[in-house]
N, C-alpha and C positions, 0 to 999 in steps of 0.2 A: 551723272551717275549717283546712285543712292547707296551710301555705306552704312553698315552697322559695325561699330568698333566696340568690342567688349574690353572692359578693364581700361577704359580711356582716361581715367583720372590717376592712373599709376604713372610711374616714371617714364617708361618707354612709350606707353600708349598715349600719354598727353603730348609728348614730343612728336609722335607720329601724326596725331591729329593736327597739330600746329603746322607741321611740315606739309601735310597733304593739302590743307586749305590754302597755304601759300602758293602751291603749285597747281591746284585745281579749284579755283575760287568759286566755280559755279556748281560744284558737286555738293550734295546734301549729306551731312554726317549726323547719325544718331549715336550717342555715346551711352552705352549701358554699363553701369558700374555699381557694385554693392556698397562701395565706400567703406572698406575695411581700413585697418591700420596702414596698409600699403598705398592707399589712395589719398589724395589731397584735393578737395574742391577748389583750392586756390590755384591749382596748376593751370586752369583754363579760364580764369575770370576775364581775361582779355578777349574772350570770344562770346561773352554774355550778350552782346548786342548784335552778333552776327546771325542773320536770319537763316543761314544755311547750316547752323549748328544747333543741336538740342541735346540736353542731358536728361537721361532717365535713370533714377535710382532703382536698381533691381538686381536680382540674383540670376546668374546664368543657369542655375539648377532649377529655376522656376519655369516649367514648361509653358504655362499659360502666358507669362510675360514675354518669354522668348518668341513664342508663336505670334503673338500680337505684333511685335516689332519686326519680325522676319517677313511679314506678309507683303511688304512693299519695299524690298531691298534687292539690290543687284550684287553687292559685294559684302562679304563678312570678313573682318580681320580680327582674329581672336588673340588678344593679349591677356585676357583674364586668367590669372593663375596665382596661387601662393608660390612665392619664389625663393624664400630665404632658407638656406640649408639648415642653419641652426634652429629655426622655428620648426622645420620638418622633423628634426630629431626630437624636439620638445613635444610636438603635438602632431603625429603623423596622420591621424584621422581627418583633421581639417583639410589636409592636402588631397586626400582621396576624394572628398566631396567636390572641391572646386576643380582640381586638375583632371580628374577622371570623369566623374558623373556630370560635371558642368560641360566639359567638352562633348561628351556623348549627347547631352540635351541639345546643344547647338547644332551638332551634325545631323541629328534626327530632324530638327526643324528646318535646317537648310535643304535637306532632301525633300521634305514635304512641300516646301514653298518654291522648289526649283530655282534655287539661288544660282546665279551665273558663275560665281567664283567664291570659294571659301579658302581663305589663307590662314594657316595655323602657325603661330609663333612658338618655337620650341628652343631648346638649349643644347649646347655641346655636352652638357653633363650626362645626357642619356648614354653616352659612349663609355662612361667610366673614368678611368685614369690611364695616363701614359707612363712608361718607364722614365724616371727622372733623368737617367743617364743616356737615353737614346735620342734620336732625332725623329721619332715616330710622331705622326700627326693624326688627328681625327679627320675623317672625310665622310662623304655621303655613303660610302660602302663599309665603314667601320661597324662591326656588330655592336648592338646595344649591350651594355654591361654596367648598369647603374649601381652606385655604391651608397647612395643616401636615399632616404624616403622621398625627398623632393624629386631626385632624378628618376627614381623608379616610377613615380606617378606621371611625370612628364613623358617617359618612355611609353607608358600605357596609353596616354592620350595620343601620342604619335601613331601608335599601332591602330588605335580606333580610327583616326583620321584616314590613314592609308587604306584601311579596310573599307571605308565608305567610298573611296575612289574605285578600288578594285572590285568590290561587290555590287555597288549601286551606281557607279559612274558619276558620282558627285564630282564636279570640276573643282579640283583642290590642289594647292601647293603648300609646301612646308619649308620653313627656314629654321635652321639650328644655329643659333648665334653663340659667340663667346661672351665673356663678361663685359657688360656695358658700364659706362660711366658718363657723367655729364650733369647738366642742370636738372633740378627737380628730383634727384634721387634721394630716397629716404636715408637719413644719417645713420641708420643701423647697418648699412652696407659698407664694404671695406673702404673704398676711396673717400666717400663723404664723411665716414666716421673719423678717418685720419685727419681730414681737413678741419672738421668741426671740433675735434679734440684740441687741435692746435689753436684754433680761434677762441677756445674757452680755457686755455692754459691747463690742459690735461695731458697726461702721458698717453702714448700710443701702444695699446696691447697688440702684440703680434703672436699668432699661433706658432707653437714650436720654435723653430729657428728662422722662420720666414723664408724657407727654401722652396716652398711650393710654387710651381710654375703656373702662369695664367697668360692667356691671350686677351688683350684689352681692346675694346671696340667703343669708340666715341659714339654717343647716341645719335647724333645727326647723320653719321655715316651709316648706322644701322637703319635709320628711317629711309634713307635713299636706297639702300639695298632692298628693303621690303617693297618699296615703290617699283623698283626695277623688276623684281620677280613677279609682282602683280601684273605689270604691264607687258612684260616680255618673256616671263618664265614659261616652261612647258608644263601643262597640266599633268598631275601625277608625280611630279619630280620634287625632290628635296634638295635644298641648296644650303651649304654651310657658309656662315658669314664670320669672318675674323677681322681684326683690326691691325695686327702686327705682322711683320715678316719673321719675327723670332719671339718666342714666348719670354716672359719676364718674371723673375722671382718676386714674391710679395715684398721681401725686404728691400729690393731695388726700387719698387714703386714708392715705398715709404721714404727712402732716402732722396728720391727725386722730388717728392712733395716738400720734404724738409728743406731742401736746397732752394726751391722756388720761393718758399715762404720765409727763408732766412732764419730757420730754427736749428737748434743743436740736435745731434744724434743721441744725446743723453736722454732725450725724451722718449726713446724706444724702451718698451717694457715687454719682455718675452713671457708668454703665458702658456699653460698646458695646451697642447694641440687638441683639435677636435677630432672625434672618431672618423675614420675613413676619409681623411683629408686628401683630396685628389690633386692630380697635376693635369693641366689641359694645354694642348697645343693644337691649333685649328688650321687646316688647309682651306683656303678660299679660292683655290685654283679653278674649280668648276664655274663659279659665278663670274669670275674674271674672264675666263676663256669663252664661256657660252653667252654671257650677257653684258660683258664689257664694264662690269662694276669693279671698283677698287676703292679703299678708304682714302679720304682726302686729308684727314688729320693724322699727324704723327703723334706718338705718345706724349712728347714734350709739349706740343702745341695744344693738344687736347687737355692735358693736365693744367696748363696755364689758364685756359678758358674756364675750366671747371672751378679751379681755385678762385678766380676772379668773380665767378657767379656767386659762390658761397660767401665770399667776403661782402658782396654788395646786397645779398638777400638774407640777412640774418633773421629778420622777422619771420621769414618763410619756414626756416628749419628749427627754430629754438624750441617750440613745443614738441615737435617730433623727436628732437634730440633727447629730451627728458624721458619720453616713452621708450626710446631705443636703449638708453642706458639702464633704465629700470628692468628691461627685458634681459639685458646681459647680466645684471646683478642677480636676477632670478636664476639664470643658467649657472652662474658661479656658485650660488648657494646650493643648487641641486648637485653639482659636481662634488662639493665639499661634504655632502651627506653620504655619498656613495663609498 
């Protein structure tokens, strides 16, 4: 089989490519990535000598590039997206271009070239927020109610994708995942930022009181789930993917990491909450009952593996760490001006 993976130098995309090759060694993968701040060419250097893998630097908004690559492809897996909520608040227009127009460009080309299967990666954040005090969960039937620019543009991309299935019969599936963590994640994201702050003797900034709820999904479990949906999912269906049986507060995640790393809770620093800070809890009942998938990693085992990876791969994240902290400083300066 011939795959086009978009955004394959990013966190989840690179983990997926490595997983797919390990399970489908004869398949051919083309990785299309614009190489923005969220991508890292070092993520897949171990595949440089693999004759079944090739990397193309390009933009999913570029119709000519997309058409050229799509002309000899069986399966498209679309990871390409701007994903950081804080960045979407800072620069919403960038998210429109990639998450909406880019997805449309891919869908249009997939239809033109009669792609056998288009799989679109999305997020649970399209559903908005849950009541902190209830046991409500996001599911495939939860109405979209995005509260950040990032979530709004991902919701728009989801609607585009489903419309191409319903209107044009493009063979398509969608997965809406909860918060991922694991190796190769940019240190601007919550869990790797906590870990790398501790490894560089910095305090850990926590929005508000750290009470916001999240469902956490270890990236290898996510890759297995995508593979399961591609191979066994029903065309036209959406599947929610979560990693926990019960959502966890951000402050509890931080305390778990501090305990594993043998650090003091005095390193926690509470900062002003970000606007429209959501709570997420995800039901993965459908994918478990219909496709027999469930996560293999517990939160504790996943965090231990993640911490170990960042401890052993400091050369990978040190440059990105500087860029991430510069971005957060820019946000802090902007807030202070308001």
